[in-house]
N, C-alpha and C positions, 0 to 999 in steps of 0.2 A: 503493499499499500503505500508506504512511504518512496519506494522508487517510482512508483505510478505519479506521485505529487510532485516529485523532483521533475520528473519529463514534462508534466504538465506546465510548471513554472520555467522550464526553460522553452518549452513551445510558445508560452505567451510572452517571454520576453523577446524572444525573435519576433513575434507578431506586431509588438511595440515598436521595436526599432526599424521594421520594415516601415511601418505608418511613420514614423517620423522622419525618415530620409525622403519620404515623398513629400514634405513640408518643410519648404526653404525656410519659411521663419517659425519652425518650430512649433510644438504643441503643449497645450496644458493638460492637467491631469483629468480633469471632469471631461475634454474631448477626446482624450485617448480612451475612458472609460466606456463614454457613449458609443465609440465606433466599434470596439472591440467585446462590448457586452460585459465587463466584469467591473467589480465594485472598485471604488476609487483608493480605499485604503490597499487594495492587491495591488493597483497601480502604482500607487507611490513607494510601496515597498520593492517592486521591482526595478522602478527607476533608479531609487536610492541604490541599489547594489550595481546597477549600470553605470551610474555617476562615480562610485568607489573604483570602479574598475577602468574608467576613461572611456567607456563606450558611448555614453550619453553625458551632455554637462547641461548646467540649467544657467539661462541667461539671468543675470542678477537683476536686472532692471526689469524685465518684463515676466520673469518666472516661469517662462515656456522651456520647454525641454528641446534639446536638438541633437545632432549627432556628434560624438567628440573625437578628439584627433586620433584616438588610438586606432580608428578605421583608416585614416591616412597611412598611419605606422605600419599596419598590417598589409593594405594593399600595396604600398611601395615595396615592402619585402617579398610579396608575391609578385609583383613586375621584376623586381631583381632578378628572381630566382627563375623565370624566364627565358633561358639562355636564346630562344629563337629571335626574340624581340632585339637581344642585342647583336646577334649575329647577322639578322636582317637589315639593321639600321643603315650601313653603309651604302646597301643596295639601294633601299628606299631613297636615299638622299641622292644618290646618282640619278635615278629614275625622274625623281622630282626636279633636279636640274635640268635635265634631257628635255622633259617635255613640259614644264610648268602647270601641269595638272594636279589633281587631286589622288594622293598614291594612299591605299589601304593595305594592312596585314592584319587578317583575321584568322582565329582558330574555330575550329568545331567542339561544340559543346551541347548535348543534350536536344540534337535536332537541331540547333542554330549555329549561326556564325555570331561569333563575338570579336568587335573590333579592337585590337590590341596595339595598334598604332596608325596614326593619321598624319600624313604631310599635306597642308594645303596647296602647296604649289602657289604661283603669283597670280594666276587669272583668278577672276573673282567667279566663284562657284558657291552657291548654297545648297549644302545636302545636310540630310537629317543624321547623317552618319556622325558619331563622335566615340572616343575610345571608353571602351567599357560597356557600349551600348550592345544589344542582341539585335540580331536582323533573321527574317527568314531565308532559307534556304533555295527555293524554289524560283523566286525572283531575282535573285542577285548573280552577279558573275561568280564572286567568290564560292557562293553557296554551290552552284552548279560544278565547279571545279573541284571542290572537295567530293560531293554526292557521286561523281563520275569515277571515283576510285574507291569509294566504298563498297562493301560486299553489298550484292543485289538484294538480300533480305533485309538488310539495314535501311536501305534507300526506300524500300517499300512501306516498312515499318515507320521511318519519319513523314513520309508523304500521307499516310494512313492515321497519325497520331496528331501531325500540326495541320494537315489539310492542305490545299492550295490556294488561299484566299486571293482575288483579284485586287491587285495594288493599282493597276492602270489598265487600259484596255487590251495594252499588250502582254499582259500578264498570261503565262501558259496556264490554264487550269485543267487541260486533260492530261490525266496520267500516262496513256500511252504514248501522247506525243511528247510528253515530258522524257519520259524513258528512252525515247528514241532520240532524242536530242542529247542525251548523256552519252549514247553511245560515240556520236559525233565529236563529243567534247574530248572524251577520251582519247579518240583516233588523233585527232587536231593538236592537243596539247592546250588548248585553250577554251575559256567559256565566255560567252557573249551574255550581256544584260542590254537588250534594244528596248531601252524605256519601259522596262517590265517593272521597274520597281517605282521609280518616279520620271514622271512626265519631262521630257527635255534634256535627260541624264544617260547617256550610253556608257557602258563600262565593259574593260575587257580583263580576266583574269586567267592566273594560271596555278596550278598546286604546288605545294611544297611537301617534299618527303622527308623523313626522317633517316638513319642507321639502318632500322628494319625494313625498310621500303615500305613503311605506312604514311597515308597520306595525312599531315598534321596541321596544315596551314594552308592557306592562299594569299596571293599577291594582285593587286587589282590597281589598275588606273581607271578615274573617271573623269568626264569634261562633259560639257555641251555638245548635244549630237550635231549640232552644225561644225563643230571642230573634230569630232570623232567619226571622220568619215572618210570615204575614198583612198588615197594614196597613204595619207596617214594611219588610217585602220590596219592597212596592209603592212605598213612598216611594225606597229606594234604587235601584230599577231605573231612577228618573228622575234621581237624584243620582249616581251614579257616572259614567254616560256625560258627563253635563255636567262632572264634574269633570276626565274624561279628556281632553274637548275643550279644556278651557280648560289643561290640562299642555301639550296637541297645540300649541294656539297659541302657547304660549311657546318651542315648537322650530321656529316657522315655518310649522305646516301651517294650510291656509285652508281653512274649511270652506264647501262649495258648497251644504249645504243646512242 
């Protein structure tokens, strides 16, 4: 019974952290209690413990609670431990300098891609992407690049679990058509997002592999459709896979072709 109560307390603490993280200005005890339906005294006890450990802090002027710097400390340690990000950075900078476009590095996690690096380029381009944000796989070039190299059963499971919601009228929502496209992606070595995730934006991506020959990430270039076409796109279809192979080599991957 005591173990069950402890698990419930941890679960409630995580719910409170999640709730507070979504409110930039923080939240008060009553507001939290109303939203997660537990009494104020329980909320206060949990908050006090979280404050003690630095995960939550209380604003002295407003009395509202917000995320503490402990999360920044932990997240920075996580980012430091991702060798992929460190190894890829010089290549991302090289691509940014070459193209002046937005460069992304993503990893696969639980049926989605997570942006772990973004370079803005010198051209003006407003995109929804940012480091730490998740994105769907079926309508992004990085998602397709990774899916094309996952086991077929895993791909089907992801599509069934996550669905294939329409983001624009260019989004592929037919599973058979999508699976056929993935075959082409694997053969060509790159994936395209032709305004399938955001209107006016075209992206091209290539997969990154580790020393075990497993796909671990993807690299992409994103730009306005008017710039990402014709001769330039043909050049990028060669350049992006080349750069992805160079990053893969830094992770110990040996190319056989």
